[in-house]
PDB file with one MODEL, atoms N, CA, C and O in Angstrom:
MODEL        1
ATOM      1  N   MET A   1      63.452  36.210  16.744  1.00  0.00           N
ATOM      2  CA  MET A   1      64.942  36.130  16.879  1.00  0.00           C
ATOM      3  C   MET A   1      65.253  36.183  18.345  1.00  0.00           C
ATOM      4  O   MET A   1      66.269  36.606  18.897  1.00  0.00           O
ATOM      5  N   GLY A   2      64.069  35.618  18.904  1.00  0.00           N
ATOM      6  CA  GLY A   2      63.816  36.015  20.644  1.00  0.00           C
ATOM      7  C   GLY A   2      64.544  34.395  20.914  1.00  0.00           C
ATOM      8  O   GLY A   2      63.836  33.800  21.727  1.00  0.00           O
ATOM      9  N   GLU A   3      65.693  33.567  20.484  1.00  0.00           N
ATOM     10  CA  GLU A   3      66.226  32.389  21.006  1.00  0.00           C
ATOM     11  C   GLU A   3      66.299  32.926  22.397  1.00  0.00           C
ATOM     12  O   GLU A   3      66.607  34.080  22.697  1.00  0.00           O
ATOM     13  N   SER A   4      65.948  31.861  23.295  1.00  0.00           N
ATOM     14  CA  SER A   4      66.715  31.441  24.251  1.00  0.00           C
ATOM     15  C   SER A   4      67.253  30.430  24.551  1.00  0.00           C
ATOM     16  O   SER A   4      67.001  29.405  23.918  1.00  0.00           O
ATOM     17  N   PHE A   5      68.222  30.431  25.693  1.00  0.00           N
ATOM     18  CA  PHE A   5      68.834  29.590  26.049  1.00  0.00           C
ATOM     19  C   PHE A   5      69.230  28.472  27.615  1.00  0.00           C
ATOM     20  O   PHE A   5      70.208  28.842  28.263  1.00  0.00           O
ATOM     21  N   ASP A   6      69.035  28.145  27.746  1.00  0.00           N
ATOM     22  CA  ASP A   6      69.372  26.778  28.787  1.00  0.00           C
ATOM     23  C   ASP A   6      70.058  27.464  29.166  1.00  0.00           C
ATOM     24  O   ASP A   6      70.487  28.264  28.334  1.00  0.00           O
ATOM     25  N   VAL A   7      70.623  27.603  30.710  1.00  0.00           N
ATOM     26  CA  VAL A   7      72.146  27.548  31.221  1.00  0.00           C
ATOM     27  C   VAL A   7      71.829  26.464  32.127  1.00  0.00           C
ATOM     28  O   VAL A   7      70.753  25.948  32.431  1.00  0.00           O
ATOM     29  N   THR A   8      72.978  26.249  32.472  1.00  0.00           N
ATOM     30  CA  THR A   8      73.903  24.864  33.180  1.00  0.00           C
ATOM     31  C   THR A   8      74.610  25.535  34.003  1.00  0.00           C
ATOM     32  O   THR A   8      75.081  26.667  33.897  1.00  0.00           O
ATOM     33  N   LYS A   9      74.669  24.695  34.928  1.00  0.00           N
ATOM     34  CA  LYS A   9      75.479  25.287  36.425  1.00  0.00           C
ATOM     35  C   LYS A   9      76.659  23.867  36.032  1.00  0.00           C
ATOM     36  O   LYS A   9      76.119  23.161  35.181  1.00  0.00           O
ATOM     37  N   CYS A  10      77.566  23.511  36.289  1.00  0.00           N
ATOM     38  CA  CYS A  10      78.845  22.798  36.924  1.00  0.00           C
ATOM     39  C   CYS A  10      78.378  22.569  38.427  1.00  0.00           C
ATOM     40  O   CYS A  10      78.302  23.676  38.961  1.00  0.00           O
ATOM     41  N   MET A  11      78.186  21.998  38.925  1.00  0.00           N
ATOM     42  CA  MET A  11      78.588  21.287  40.320  1.00  0.00           C
ATOM     43  C   MET A  11      79.430  20.132  40.710  1.00  0.00           C
ATOM     44  O   MET A  11      79.237  19.093  40.080  1.00  0.00           O
ATOM     45  N   SER A  12      80.533  20.136  41.850  1.00  0.00           N
ATOM     46  CA  SER A  12      81.677  19.008  41.990  1.00  0.00           C
ATOM     47  C   SER A  12      80.779  18.486  43.471  1.00  0.00           C
ATOM     48  O   SER A  12      80.573  19.283  44.385  1.00  0.00           O
ATOM     49  N   PHE A  13      80.201  16.725  43.530  1.00  0.00           N
ATOM     50  CA  PHE A  13      79.609  16.614  44.451  1.00  0.00           C
ATOM     51  C   PHE A  13      81.295  15.975  45.193  1.00  0.00           C
ATOM     52  O   PHE A  13      82.425  16.038  44.709  1.00  0.00           O
ATOM     53  N   THR A  14      80.835  15.416  46.453  1.00  0.00           N
ATOM     54  CA  THR A  14      81.130  14.971  47.656  1.00  0.00           C
ATOM     55  C   THR A  14      80.994  13.523  47.363  1.00  0.00           C
ATOM     56  O   THR A  14      80.212  13.107  46.509  1.00  0.00           O
ATOM     57  N   LEU A  15      81.847  12.674  48.155  1.00  0.00           N
ATOM     58  CA  LEU A  15      81.637  11.432  48.103  1.00  0.00           C
ATOM     59  C   LEU A  15      80.378  10.880  48.643  1.00  0.00           C
ATOM     60  O   LEU A  15      80.085   9.771  48.197  1.00  0.00           O
ATOM     61  N   ASN A  16      79.694  11.318  49.367  1.00  0.00           N
ATOM     62  CA  ASN A  16      78.668  11.075  50.221  1.00  0.00           C
ATOM     63  C   ASN A  16      77.225  11.609  48.720  1.00  0.00           C
ATOM     64  O   ASN A  16      76.440  10.919  48.069  1.00  0.00           O
ATOM     65  N   GLU A  17      77.475  12.917  48.744  1.00  0.00           N
ATOM     66  CA  GLU A  17      77.004  13.457  47.611  1.00  0.00           C
ATOM     67  C   GLU A  17      76.739  11.805  46.035  1.00  0.00           C
ATOM     68  O   GLU A  17      75.731  11.564  45.372  1.00  0.00           O
ATOM     69  N   GLN A  18      77.512  11.402  46.024  1.00  0.00           N
ATOM     70  CA  GLN A  18      77.249  10.536  44.837  1.00  0.00           C
ATOM     71  C   GLN A  18      76.666   9.463  45.078  1.00  0.00           C
ATOM     72  O   GLN A  18      76.451   8.628  44.199  1.00  0.00           O
ATOM     73  N   PHE A  19      76.176   9.259  46.819  1.00  0.00           N
ATOM     74  CA  PHE A  19      75.163   7.488  46.213  1.00  0.00           C
ATOM     75  C   PHE A  19      74.695   8.477  47.689  1.00  0.00           C
ATOM     76  O   PHE A  19      75.268   8.309  48.766  1.00  0.00           O
ATOM     77  N   MET A  20      73.401   9.655  47.463  1.00  0.00           N
ATOM     78  CA  MET A  20      72.680  10.284  47.963  1.00  0.00           C
ATOM     79  C   MET A  20      71.249   9.505  46.868  1.00  0.00           C
ATOM     80  O   MET A  20      71.553   9.609  45.679  1.00  0.00           O
ATOM     81  N   GLU A  21      69.722   8.734  47.103  1.00  0.00           N
ATOM     82  CA  GLU A  21      68.888   8.977  46.513  1.00  0.00           C
ATOM     83  C   GLU A  21      68.413  10.165  45.411  1.00  0.00           C
ATOM     84  O   GLU A  21      67.723  11.117  45.776  1.00  0.00           O
ATOM     85  N   LYS A  22      68.832  10.006  44.129  1.00  0.00           N
ATOM     86  CA  LYS A  22      68.099  10.907  42.910  1.00  0.00           C
ATOM     87  C   LYS A  22      66.823  10.495  42.982  1.00  0.00           C
ATOM     88  O   LYS A  22      66.447   9.323  43.028  1.00  0.00           O
ATOM     89  N   PHE A  23      65.896  11.841  42.997  1.00  0.00           N
ATOM     90  CA  PHE A  23      64.531  12.341  42.954  1.00  0.00           C
ATOM     91  C   PHE A  23      63.821  12.280  41.904  1.00  0.00           C
ATOM     92  O   PHE A  23      64.096  12.949  40.908  1.00  0.00           O
ATOM     93  N   VAL A  24      62.467  11.202  41.989  1.00  0.00           N
ATOM     94  CA  VAL A  24      61.822  11.878  40.504  1.00  0.00           C
ATOM     95  C   VAL A  24      61.686  13.473  39.867  1.00  0.00           C
ATOM     96  O   VAL A  24      61.758  13.395  38.640  1.00  0.00           O
ATOM     97  N   ASP A  25      61.577  14.359  40.155  1.00  0.00           N
ATOM     98  CA  ASP A  25      61.701  15.750  40.453  1.00  0.00           C
ATOM     99  C   ASP A  25      63.221  16.008  40.454  1.00  0.00           C
ATOM    100  O   ASP A  25      63.437  14.910  40.967  1.00  0.00           O
ATOM    101  N   PRO A  26      64.375  16.491  40.326  1.00  0.00           N
ATOM    102  CA  PRO A  26      65.110  17.088  41.222  1.00  0.00           C
ATOM    103  C   PRO A  26      65.065  17.630  42.032  1.00  0.00           C
ATOM    104  O   PRO A  26      64.338  18.571  41.714  1.00  0.00           O
ATOM    105  N   GLY A  27      65.434  17.786  43.283  1.00  0.00           N
ATOM    106  CA  GLY A  27      65.242  19.163  44.096  1.00  0.00           C
ATOM    107  C   GLY A  27      64.285  19.004  44.560  1.00  0.00           C
ATOM    108  O   GLY A  27      64.224  19.731  45.552  1.00  0.00           O
ATOM    109  N   ASN A  28      62.874  18.096  44.363  1.00  0.00           N
ATOM    110  CA  ASN A  28      61.831  17.742  45.026  1.00  0.00           C
ATOM    111  C   ASN A  28      61.574  16.734  45.311  1.00  0.00           C
ATOM    112  O   ASN A  28      61.072  15.775  44.724  1.00  0.00           O
ATOM    113  N   HIS A  29      62.180  17.052  46.963  1.00  0.00           N
ATOM    114  CA  HIS A  29      62.716  15.303  47.554  1.00  0.00           C
ATOM    115  C   HIS A  29      60.806  15.200  48.086  1.00  0.00           C
ATOM    116  O   HIS A  29      60.920  14.938  49.283  1.00  0.00           O
ATOM    117  N   ASN A  30      59.610  15.258  47.856  1.00  0.00           N
ATOM    118  CA  ASN A  30      58.497  14.745  47.879  1.00  0.00           C
ATOM    119  C   ASN A  30      57.993  14.631  46.838  1.00  0.00           C
ATOM    120  O   ASN A  30      56.800  14.905  46.705  1.00  0.00           O
ATOM    121  N   SER A  31      59.035  14.033  45.420  1.00  0.00           N
ATOM    122  CA  SER A  31      58.351  13.732  44.624  1.00  0.00           C
ATOM    123  C   SER A  31      58.674  12.637  44.093  1.00  0.00           C
ATOM    124  O   SER A  31      58.382  12.375  42.927  1.00  0.00           O
ATOM    125  N   GLY A  32      59.572  11.533  45.163  1.00  0.00           N
ATOM    126  CA  GLY A  32      59.440  10.102  45.242  1.00  0.00           C
ATOM    127  C   GLY A  32      61.340   9.545  44.444  1.00  0.00           C
ATOM    128  O   GLY A  32      61.880   9.966  43.421  1.00  0.00           O
ATOM    129  N   ILE A  33      61.663   8.878  45.096  1.00  0.00           N
ATOM    130  CA  ILE A  33      63.144   7.762  44.513  1.00  0.00           C
ATOM    131  C   ILE A  33      62.760   7.529  43.865  1.00  0.00           C
ATOM    132  O   ILE A  33      61.681   6.969  43.670  1.00  0.00           O
ATOM    133  N   ASP A  34      63.838   8.027  43.014  1.00  0.00           N
ATOM    134  CA  ASP A  34      63.744   7.225  41.604  1.00  0.00           C
ATOM    135  C   ASP A  34      64.974   6.231  41.784  1.00  0.00           C
ATOM    136  O   ASP A  34      66.144   6.553  41.992  1.00  0.00           O
ATOM    137  N   LEU A  35      64.457   4.975  41.658  1.00  0.00           N
ATOM    138  CA  LEU A  35      65.892   3.728  42.238  1.00  0.00           C
ATOM    139  C   LEU A  35      66.014   3.709  40.652  1.00  0.00           C
ATOM    140  O   LEU A  35      67.153   4.130  40.451  1.00  0.00           O
ATOM    141  N   LEU A  36      65.502   3.473  39.587  1.00  0.00           N
ATOM    142  CA  LEU A  36      66.607   3.125  38.740  1.00  0.00           C
ATOM    143  C   LEU A  36      68.017   4.279  38.138  1.00  0.00           C
ATOM    144  O   LEU A  36      69.007   3.829  37.561  1.00  0.00           O
ATOM    145  N   ARG A  37      67.803   5.833  38.443  1.00  0.00           N
ATOM    146  CA  ARG A  37      69.064   6.796  37.900  1.00  0.00           C
ATOM    147  C   ARG A  37      69.880   6.346  39.292  1.00  0.00           C
ATOM    148  O   ARG A  37      71.083   6.087  39.335  1.00  0.00           O
ATOM    149  N   THR A  38      68.895   6.310  40.485  1.00  0.00           N
ATOM    150  CA  THR A  38      69.998   5.715  41.936  1.00  0.00           C
ATOM    151  C   THR A  38      70.843   5.154  41.429  1.00  0.00           C
ATOM    152  O   THR A  38      71.899   5.735  41.180  1.00  0.00           O
ATOM    153  N   TYR A  39      70.594   3.511  41.037  1.00  0.00           N
ATOM    154  CA  TYR A  39      71.482   2.503  41.022  1.00  0.00           C
ATOM    155  C   TYR A  39      72.373   2.705  40.176  1.00  0.00           C
ATOM    156  O   TYR A  39      73.588   2.552  40.050  1.00  0.00           O
ATOM    157  N   LEU A  40      71.347   3.152  39.515  1.00  0.00           N
ATOM    158  CA  LEU A  40      73.029   3.674  37.796  1.00  0.00           C
ATOM    159  C   LEU A  40      73.632   4.317  37.997  1.00  0.00           C
ATOM    160  O   LEU A  40      74.773   3.993  37.666  1.00  0.00           O
ATOM    161  N   TRP A  41      73.521   5.577  38.595  1.00  0.00           N
ATOM    162  CA  TRP A  41      74.456   6.614  38.866  1.00  0.00           C
ATOM    163  C   TRP A  41      75.079   6.024  40.248  1.00  0.00           C
ATOM    164  O   TRP A  41      75.764   6.965  40.648  1.00  0.00           O
ATOM    165  N   ARG A  42      75.184   5.136  41.039  1.00  0.00           N
ATOM    166  CA  ARG A  42      75.874   4.396  41.639  1.00  0.00           C
ATOM    167  C   ARG A  42      76.826   2.877  41.119  1.00  0.00           C
ATOM    168  O   ARG A  42      77.840   2.270  41.461  1.00  0.00           O
ATOM    169  N   CYS A  43      75.999   2.808  40.341  1.00  0.00           N
ATOM    170  CA  CYS A  43      77.129   1.362  39.329  1.00  0.00           C
ATOM    171  C   CYS A  43      78.296   2.201  38.486  1.00  0.00           C
ATOM    172  O   CYS A  43      79.425   1.714  38.426  1.00  0.00           O
ATOM    173  N   GLN A  44      77.966   3.626  37.755  1.00  0.00           N
ATOM    174  CA  GLN A  44      78.696   3.809  37.204  1.00  0.00           C
ATOM    175  C   GLN A  44      80.072   5.393  38.165  1.00  0.00           C
ATOM    176  O   GLN A  44      80.823   6.286  37.771  1.00  0.00           O
ATOM    177  N   PHE A  45      79.571   4.759  39.595  1.00  0.00           N
ATOM    178  CA  PHE A  45      80.587   5.409  40.263  1.00  0.00           C
ATOM    179  C   PHE A  45      81.508   3.677  40.480  1.00  0.00           C
ATOM    180  O   PHE A  45      82.700   3.928  40.304  1.00  0.00           O
ATOM    181  N   LEU A  46      81.397   2.718  40.668  1.00  0.00           N
ATOM    182  CA  LEU A  46      81.861   1.722  41.239  1.00  0.00           C
ATOM    183  C   LEU A  46      82.019   0.701  40.834  1.00  0.00           C
ATOM    184  O   LEU A  46      82.523  -0.271  41.397  1.00  0.00           O
ATOM    185  N   LEU A  47      81.346   0.857  39.149  1.00  0.00           N
ATOM    186  CA  LEU A  47      81.835  -0.300  38.557  1.00  0.00           C
ATOM    187  C   LEU A  47      83.593  -0.230  37.676  1.00  0.00           C
ATOM    188  O   LEU A  47      84.101  -1.336  37.492  1.00  0.00           O
ATOM    189  N   PRO A  48      84.349   0.922  37.226  1.00  0.00           N
ATOM    190  CA  PRO A  48      84.954   1.356  36.540  1.00  0.00           C
ATOM    191  C   PRO A  48      86.239   0.722  38.054  1.00  0.00           C
ATOM    192  O   PRO A  48      87.173  -0.040  37.806  1.00  0.00           O
ATOM    193  N   PHE A  49      85.996   1.170  39.235  1.00  0.00           N
ATOM    194  CA  PHE A  49      86.905  -0.203  40.087  1.00  0.00           C
ATOM    195  C   PHE A  49      86.637  -1.223  40.607  1.00  0.00           C
ATOM    196  O   PHE A  49      87.430  -1.347  41.540  1.00  0.00           O
ATOM    197  N   VAL A  50      85.736  -2.363  40.554  1.00  0.00           N
ATOM    198  CA  VAL A  50      85.729  -2.991  39.836  1.00  0.00           C
ATOM    199  C   VAL A  50      86.222  -3.425  38.291  1.00  0.00           C
ATOM    200  O   VAL A  50      86.975  -4.386  38.450  1.00  0.00           O
ATOM    201  N   SER A  51      86.135  -3.190  37.216  1.00  0.00           N
ATOM    202  CA  SER A  51      86.596  -3.278  35.792  1.00  0.00           C
ATOM    203  C   SER A  51      88.672  -3.341  36.113  1.00  0.00           C
ATOM    204  O   SER A  51      89.454  -4.158  35.628  1.00  0.00           O
ATOM    205  N   LEU A  52      88.943  -2.347  36.919  1.00  0.00           N
ATOM    206  CA  LEU A  52      89.936  -1.781  37.330  1.00  0.00           C
ATOM    207  C   LEU A  52      91.034  -3.713  38.436  1.00  0.00           C
ATOM    208  O   LEU A  52      92.033  -4.424  38.544  1.00  0.00           O
ATOM    209  N   GLY A  53      90.212  -3.526  38.687  1.00  0.00           N
ATOM    210  CA  GLY A  53      90.003  -4.911  40.274  1.00  0.00           C
ATOM    211  C   GLY A  53      90.455  -6.470  38.993  1.00  0.00           C
ATOM    212  O   GLY A  53      91.125  -7.501  39.060  1.00  0.00           O
ATOM    213  N   LEU A  54      89.844  -5.970  38.256  1.00  0.00           N
ATOM    214  CA  LEU A  54      89.774  -7.686  36.871  1.00  0.00           C
ATOM    215  C   LEU A  54      90.839  -7.346  36.327  1.00  0.00           C
ATOM    216  O   LEU A  54      91.607  -8.287  36.129  1.00  0.00           O
ATOM    217  N   MET A  55      91.244  -6.189  35.951  1.00  0.00           N
ATOM    218  CA  MET A  55      92.458  -5.678  34.949  1.00  0.00           C
ATOM    219  C   MET A  55      93.484  -6.509  35.766  1.00  0.00           C
ATOM    220  O   MET A  55      93.653  -7.712  35.566  1.00  0.00           O
ATOM    221  N   CYS A  56      94.189  -5.756  36.744  1.00  0.00           N
ATOM    222  CA  CYS A  56      95.086  -6.468  37.261  1.00  0.00           C
ATOM    223  C   CYS A  56      95.068  -7.624  37.588  1.00  0.00           C
ATOM    224  O   CYS A  56      96.140  -8.164  37.317  1.00  0.00           O
ATOM    225  N   PHE A  57      94.256  -8.367  38.112  1.00  0.00           N
ATOM    226  CA  PHE A  57      93.883  -9.853  38.978  1.00  0.00           C
ATOM    227  C   PHE A  57      94.867 -10.972  37.666  1.00  0.00           C
ATOM    228  O   PHE A  57      95.956 -11.546  37.688  1.00  0.00           O
ATOM    229  N   GLY A  58      93.608 -10.814  36.525  1.00  0.00           N
ATOM    230  CA  GLY A  58      93.679 -10.936  35.007  1.00  0.00           C
ATOM    231  C   GLY A  58      96.179 -10.748  34.806  1.00  0.00           C
ATOM    232  O   GLY A  58      97.107 -11.516  34.555  1.00  0.00           O
ATOM    233  N   ALA A  59      95.997  -9.207  35.149  1.00  0.00           N
ATOM    234  CA  ALA A  59      97.278  -9.297  34.771  1.00  0.00           C
ATOM    235  C   ALA A  59      98.471  -9.894  35.394  1.00  0.00           C
ATOM    236  O   ALA A  59      99.565  -9.693  34.867  1.00  0.00           O
ATOM    237  N   VAL A  60      98.358 -10.740  36.664  1.00  0.00           N
ATOM    238  CA  VAL A  60      98.498 -11.091  37.045  1.00  0.00           C
ATOM    239  C   VAL A  60      98.863 -12.543  36.966  1.00  0.00           C
ATOM    240  O   VAL A  60      99.847 -13.224  37.258  1.00  0.00           O
ATOM    241  N   ILE A  61      97.810 -12.719  36.512  1.00  0.00           N
ATOM    242  CA  ILE A  61      97.594 -14.437  36.099  1.00  0.00           C
ATOM    243  C   ILE A  61      98.363 -14.979  34.602  1.00  0.00           C
ATOM    244  O   ILE A  61      99.003 -15.965  34.236  1.00  0.00           O
ATOM    245  N   GLY A  62      97.959 -13.922  34.116  1.00  0.00           N
ATOM    246  CA  GLY A  62      98.679 -13.454  33.032  1.00  0.00           C
ATOM    247  C   GLY A  62     100.746 -13.801  33.399  1.00  0.00           C
ATOM    248  O   GLY A  62     101.319 -14.883  33.282  1.00  0.00           O
ATOM    249  N   LEU A  63     101.237 -12.731  33.742  1.00  0.00           N
ATOM    250  CA  LEU A  63     102.365 -13.327  34.471  1.00  0.00           C
ATOM    251  C   LEU A  63     102.475 -14.595  34.706  1.00  0.00           C
ATOM    252  O   LEU A  63     103.229 -15.320  34.058  1.00  0.00           O
ATOM    253  N   CYS A  64     101.758 -14.981  35.628  1.00  0.00           N
ATOM    254  CA  CYS A  64     101.822 -16.367  36.336  1.00  0.00           C
ATOM    255  C   CYS A  64     101.809 -17.427  34.666  1.00  0.00           C
ATOM    256  O   CYS A  64     102.457 -18.473  34.698  1.00  0.00           O
ATOM    257  N   ALA A  65     101.238 -17.142  33.654  1.00  0.00           N
ATOM    258  CA  ALA A  65     100.559 -17.940  32.659  1.00  0.00           C
ATOM    259  C   ALA A  65     102.103 -17.733  31.973  1.00  0.00           C
ATOM    260  O   ALA A  65     102.609 -18.669  31.354  1.00  0.00           O
ATOM    261  N   CYS A  66     102.709 -16.624  32.108  1.00  0.00           N
ATOM    262  CA  CYS A  66     104.074 -16.662  30.907  1.00  0.00           C
ATOM    263  C   CYS A  66     105.486 -17.329  31.706  1.00  0.00           C
ATOM    264  O   CYS A  66     106.580 -17.572  31.196  1.00  0.00           O
ATOM    265  N   ILE A  67     105.085 -17.506  32.997  1.00  0.00           N
ATOM    266  CA  ILE A  67     106.510 -18.386  33.643  1.00  0.00           C
ATOM    267  C   ILE A  67     106.524 -20.041  33.876  1.00  0.00           C
ATOM    268  O   ILE A  67     107.348 -20.951  33.958  1.00  0.00           O
ATOM    269  N   CYS A  68     105.087 -19.843  33.928  1.00  0.00           N
ATOM    270  CA  CYS A  68     104.855 -21.691  34.213  1.00  0.00           C
ATOM    271  C   CYS A  68     104.642 -22.227  32.590  1.00  0.00           C
ATOM    272  O   CYS A  68     105.128 -23.351  32.460  1.00  0.00           O
ATOM    273  N   ARG A  69     104.017 -21.678  31.292  1.00  0.00           N
ATOM    274  CA  ARG A  69     103.842 -21.695  29.996  1.00  0.00           C
ATOM    275  C   ARG A  69     103.316 -22.605  29.805  1.00  0.00           C
ATOM    276  O   ARG A  69     103.593 -23.622  29.170  1.00  0.00           O
ATOM    277  N   SER A  70     102.033 -22.112  30.671  1.00  0.00           N
ATOM    278  CA  SER A  70     100.704 -23.278  30.739  1.00  0.00           C
ATOM    279  C   SER A  70      99.633 -22.367  29.841  1.00  0.00           C
ATOM    280  O   SER A  70      99.550 -21.143  29.742  1.00  0.00           O
ATOM    281  N   LEU A  71      98.523 -23.856  28.973  1.00  0.00           N
ATOM    282  CA  LEU A  71      97.617 -22.602  28.734  1.00  0.00           C
ATOM    283  C   LEU A  71      96.083 -22.526  29.370  1.00  0.00           C
ATOM    284  O   LEU A  71      95.123 -22.020  28.788  1.00  0.00           O
ATOM    285  N   TYR A  72      96.059 -23.060  30.521  1.00  0.00           N
ATOM    286  CA  TYR A  72      95.006 -22.856  31.379  1.00  0.00           C
ATOM    287  C   TYR A  72      95.298 -21.185  31.853  1.00  0.00           C
ATOM    288  O   TYR A  72      94.296 -20.479  31.736  1.00  0.00           O
ATOM    289  N   PRO A  73      96.343 -20.599  32.285  1.00  0.00           N
ATOM    290  CA  PRO A  73      96.064 -19.845  33.077  1.00  0.00           C
ATOM    291  C   PRO A  73      95.668 -18.737  31.936  1.00  0.00           C
ATOM    292  O   PRO A  73      94.590 -18.146  31.860  1.00  0.00           O
ATOM    293  N   THR A  74      97.213 -18.547  30.749  1.00  0.00           N
ATOM    294  CA  THR A  74      96.059 -17.814  29.750  1.00  0.00           C
ATOM    295  C   THR A  74      95.034 -17.746  29.267  1.00  0.00           C
ATOM    296  O   THR A  74      94.701 -16.818  28.530  1.00  0.00           O
ATOM    297  N   ILE A  75      94.257 -18.779  29.599  1.00  0.00           N
ATOM    298  CA  ILE A  75      92.685 -18.526  29.257  1.00  0.00           C
ATOM    299  C   ILE A  75      91.758 -17.751  29.980  1.00  0.00           C
ATOM    300  O   ILE A  75      90.743 -17.128  29.667  1.00  0.00           O
ATOM    301  N   ALA A  76      92.627 -18.035  31.469  1.00  0.00           N
ATOM    302  CA  ALA A  76      91.845 -16.990  32.911  1.00  0.00           C
ATOM    303  C   ALA A  76      91.904 -15.681  32.693  1.00  0.00           C
ATOM    304  O   ALA A  76      90.905 -15.021  32.978  1.00  0.00           O
ATOM    305  N   THR A  77      93.289 -14.896  32.041  1.00  0.00           N
ATOM    306  CA  THR A  77      93.344 -14.145  31.685  1.00  0.00           C
ATOM    307  C   THR A  77      92.674 -13.769  30.886  1.00  0.00           C
ATOM    308  O   THR A  77      92.332 -12.685  31.358  1.00  0.00           O
ATOM    309  N   GLY A  78      92.092 -13.879  29.758  1.00  0.00           N
ATOM    310  CA  GLY A  78      91.286 -13.763  28.021  1.00  0.00           C
ATOM    311  C   GLY A  78      90.376 -13.751  28.749  1.00  0.00           C
ATOM    312  O   GLY A  78      89.857 -12.677  28.444  1.00  0.00           O
ATOM    313  N   ILE A  79      89.245 -14.539  30.193  1.00  0.00           N
ATOM    314  CA  ILE A  79      88.802 -14.270  30.483  1.00  0.00           C
ATOM    315  C   ILE A  79      88.026 -13.286  31.298  1.00  0.00           C
ATOM    316  O   ILE A  79      86.882 -12.868  31.119  1.00  0.00           O
ATOM    317  N   LEU A  80      89.292 -12.879  32.658  1.00  0.00           N
ATOM    318  CA  LEU A  80      89.223 -11.361  33.027  1.00  0.00           C
ATOM    319  C   LEU A  80      88.969 -10.299  32.101  1.00  0.00           C
ATOM    320  O   LEU A  80      88.047  -9.483  32.100  1.00  0.00           O
ATOM    321  N   HIS A  81      90.199 -10.474  31.093  1.00  0.00           N
ATOM    322  CA  HIS A  81      89.333  -8.953  30.560  1.00  0.00           C
ATOM    323  C   HIS A  81      88.874  -9.421  30.007  1.00  0.00           C
ATOM    324  O   HIS A  81      89.671  -9.347  29.072  1.00  0.00           O
ATOM    325  N   LEU A  82      88.065 -10.017  29.621  1.00  0.00           N
ATOM    326  CA  LEU A  82      86.838 -10.028  28.568  1.00  0.00           C
ATOM    327  C   LEU A  82      86.022  -9.479  29.452  1.00  0.00           C
ATOM    328  O   LEU A  82      85.351  -8.498  29.131  1.00  0.00           O
ATOM    329  N   LEU A  83      85.945 -10.080  30.823  1.00  0.00           N
ATOM    330  CA  LEU A  83      84.874  -9.293  32.025  1.00  0.00           C
ATOM    331  C   LEU A  83      85.209  -8.089  32.074  1.00  0.00           C
ATOM    332  O   LEU A  83      84.698  -7.296  31.283  1.00  0.00           O
ATOM    333  N   ALA A  84      85.844  -7.808  32.710  1.00  0.00           N
ATOM    334  CA  ALA A  84      86.554  -6.349  32.907  1.00  0.00           C
ATOM    335  C   ALA A  84      86.228  -5.268  31.570  1.00  0.00           C
ATOM    336  O   ALA A  84      86.695  -4.128  31.570  1.00  0.00           O
TER     337      ALA A  84
ENDMDL
END
């Protein structure tokens, strides 16, 4: 009945800390930089803004498609929303 529980602690990061390098062994700066984790961490922070920009740009083009009643802006709106 001797169960052990891992205790985790939630921390908030500043903007500068979001873009710091991640290490193979967290907390050990001598373990080397883990490039995959570093770039995945940066992408999860930046890609939502890229997606939001694509959605807004697609909405503007969609509005123009309604105004000019053309098929090509409607296709462009669909492609932008698919990319987002």
